[in-house]
C-alpha positions in Angstrom: 45.6 63.3 209.1 43.5 62.8 212.6 43.2 66.4 212.8 42.6 66.7 208.6 39.4 63.8 209.7 38.6 65.8 212.6 38.2 69.1 210.7 35.6 67.6 207.7 33.7 65.5 210.0 32.8 68.9 211.5 32.7 71.1 208.4 29.8 68.5 206.9 27.2 69.6 208.4 26.4 66.0 210.6 25.3 66.8 213.9 28.7 65.5 216.2 29.4 66.4 220.1 32.5 66.1 221.6 34.5 66.0 218.3 35.3 70.2 218.8 37.2 69.4 221.7 39.6 66.8 220.0 40.1 69.7 217.9 41.4 72.0 220.4 44.8 69.7 221.9 47.9 70.8 221.1 50.2 68.2 219.7 54.0 67.4 221.4 56.9 66.2 220.7 58.1 65.6 216.7 54.2 66.4 215.8 54.0 70.0 216.9 57.2 70.4 213.6 54.3 69.3 211.4 51.8 71.3 213.5 53.7 74.4 212.4 53.6 73.7 208.8 50.2 74.3 206.5 48.7 71.5 204.8 49.9 73.4 201.7 53.3 73.7 203.4 53.6 70.0 204.1 52.6 69.2 200.2 55.7 71.6 199.1 58.0 70.4 201.1 57.3 66.7 200.6 57.2 67.8 196.2 60.9 69.0 197.2 62.2 65.4 197.3 59.5 63.8 194.9 59.6 66.3 191.9 62.6 68.1 191.5 62.3 69.0 188.1 60.3 71.5 189.1 61.2 72.2 193.0 64.6 73.3 192.6 66.0 73.4 196.3 69.3 75.1 197.4 68.7 73.5 201.2 68.2 76.5 203.2 64.8 76.0 202.9 62.6 75.0 205.9 61.7 71.6 206.9 60.1 70.4 210.1 62.4 68.6 211.9 65.9 69.2 213.2 69.8 68.2 213.0 70.6 65.9 216.4 73.0 64.9 218.4 75.9 63.3 218.0 77.2 66.4 217.0 80.5 68.3 216.1 81.2 71.8 215.7 83.8 73.8 213.6 85.3 71.2 211.7 87.2 72.4 209.2 86.7 71.5 205.5 89.5 69.7 204.0 90.9 70.6 200.3 88.7 68.3 198.7 85.6 68.7 200.3 86.2 72.5 200.1 85.9 72.0 196.0 82.6 70.2 196.3 81.2 72.4 198.3 82.0 74.8 195.0 80.9 72.6 192.6 77.7 72.3 194.7 76.7 76.2 195.7 77.6 77.2 191.9 74.9 74.5 190.3 72.6 75.5 193.3 73.1 79.2 193.2 73.5 80.2 188.9 73.0 83.3 189.6 76.1 83.7 192.0 79.9 82.4 191.7 81.4 80.9 194.2 85.5 79.8 195.3 86.9 78.6 198.3 89.5 81.0 200.4 92.3 81.7 198.0 91.1 79.8 195.2 90.9 81.0 191.5 87.5 82.0 190.5 85.9 85.4 189.1 86.3 89.2 191.4 83.0 89.1 192.6 82.8 85.3 193.6 81.5 84.5 197.0 84.0 83.0 199.2 82.4 79.8 201.5 83.4 78.8 204.8 86.0 76.9 205.6 83.6 75.2 208.8 80.8 73.3 209.0 79.0 71.2 211.7 78.9 68.1 211.7 76.1 66.0 212.9 74.9 62.1 212.8 71.2 62.1 213.1 68.3 64.1 211.6 64.9 63.9 212.2 62.3 65.1 209.6 58.4 65.2 210.7 58.3 62.1 213.5 60.7 60.6 211.1 65.0 59.9 212.3 67.4 59.1 209.8 70.7 57.8 210.8 74.6 57.8 209.5 77.4 55.9 209.5 78.7 58.4 211.8 76.3 57.1 214.7 77.2 53.3 214.5 74.0 53.4 216.7 71.6 54.4 214.5 73.2 52.8 211.0 70.0 50.5 210.2 68.7 53.9 209.4 71.2 55.8 207.4 70.4 53.5 203.6 68.2 56.4 202.1 66.6 56.8 198.5 67.1 60.3 196.3 66.3 61.1 192.7 68.7 62.8 190.5 68.1 64.6 186.9 70.2 62.4 184.7 72.5 64.3 181.7 69.4 63.9 179.3 66.7 65.4 182.1 65.3 62.1 182.8 64.9 61.6 186.5 66.1 57.9 188.3 65.9 57.0 191.8 69.3 55.9 193.3 70.3 54.6 196.7 73.0 55.4 198.9 74.0 55.5 202.6 74.1 58.9 204.6 77.3 59.2 205.9 76.5 62.5 207.9 74.6 65.4 208.1 76.4 68.7 208.3 75.3 72.5 208.4 77.1 74.7 206.5 76.6 78.7 206.2 77.8 81.1 203.6 77.1 84.9 203.1 74.5 85.8 200.4 73.8 89.2 199.7 75.9 90.3 203.3 73.5 87.9 205.1 74.6 84.2 206.7 72.2 81.6 205.3 72.6 77.9 207.0 72.1 75.1 204.8 71.1 71.7 205.9 72.7 69.0 204.1 73.7 65.6 203.9 77.1 63.6 202.6 75.9 60.5 200.8 77.8 57.7 199.1 75.7 56.5 196.2 75.9 52.7 195.2 76.4 51.4 191.5 73.9 50.5 189.2 74.0 47.0 188.0 75.4 46.9 184.5 73.2 44.2 183.0 69.6 45.6 183.4 68.2 42.1 183.2 69.6 41.5 187.2 69.0 45.0 188.6 65.1 43.9 189.4 63.8 41.2 191.5 60.1 40.2 190.4 58.2 38.0 192.6 54.4 37.0 192.1 51.4 38.2 193.3 47.9 36.6 192.4 49.8 35.4 188.8 50.7 39.1 188.4 54.3 40.1 188.1 55.0 43.2 190.3 59.0 44.8 190.9 58.9 44.7 194.8 63.3 44.6 195.1 65.6 46.2 193.1 69.4 44.9 192.6 72.2 47.5 192.9 76.3 47.0 193.3 77.6 46.7 196.5 80.3 49.5 195.6 79.9 52.8 196.1 80.2 55.3 193.3 83.8 57.7 193.6 83.0 60.6 196.2 82.0 63.5 193.9 79.4 66.8 194.2 76.4 64.9 193.9 77.4 62.9 197.7 76.5 66.4 198.8 72.4 66.9 199.0 70.0 68.8 201.1 68.1 66.5 203.4 64.7 68.1 201.9 65.9 65.4 198.9 65.8 62.6 201.1 62.9 60.8 199.8 62.8 57.6 201.9 64.3 54.4 203.5 65.2 51.5 202.4 66.6 47.9 204.4 69.7 46.8 202.3 70.3 42.8 201.8 73.2 41.1 200.4 71.6 38.9 197.8 74.2 36.3 195.4 72.9 34.9 192.0 75.1 31.7 191.0 76.0 29.5 188.7 77.9 27.0 188.0 81.1 28.4 187.5 81.2 31.6 189.6 78.8 33.4 192.2 77.9 37.0 192.0 76.8 39.4 195.2 74.6 42.4 194.9 72.8 44.5 197.1 68.6 44.0 197.1 67.2 47.0 198.2 63.6 47.3 199.7 61.9 50.8 199.7 60.4 51.6 203.1 57.4 53.8 202.7 57.7 57.4 204.2 56.2 58.7 207.4 54.5 61.4 206.3 50.9 62.0 206.0 49.0 65.1 205.1 
């Protein structure tokens, strides 16, 4: 944002002195990652997570960040995980067919790899997302992501990242790395009248917190998402609603604004 503001001032025609010197400083650290992307590329990357209907993502697209420690290489996928990966790739690449080694499928099916590299954290821009794999970074493992429902509607779901991983497949005789996250998703509250908690602001009711069940959905192919589909983080808080007979515990979802600027 600072660089763009400086460019605007310099190109405005207003007489300036010294501002052009600020624009020549080379960014370092995590800022250098974002600087490698043009504004158009950064905007396109943000659309990956915000407009999933018009921005199909496979997971191999570049992103301004990197996978971080702790990590473990050459982990052999379980049979259940292999099945989920096959489902993921078949749904993601509609022009190809995939199967696991020694599994059933068409003769021209691409056999997926049986190993992956697992990571505890991922940096996207200047923001670091954690996972339950790294106990020191569990607080940053709670995320929001968008999903398309069966009727082509888009809804936002909260979940907890279990771990990040890199998986490689061969497409057209060339290895392609995919940067993915394994996420357990929380279940929505069945009664819609308790899903939202409203707070009053200048006599106007605004939705600031969503209430969800503290239980996860069963594990499935939906647990695998590209890191590009991470919409943002949230802070989970246990919230109880009680009456005279019993109390029901919910999970209050408090969204945190994404630390991305163009």
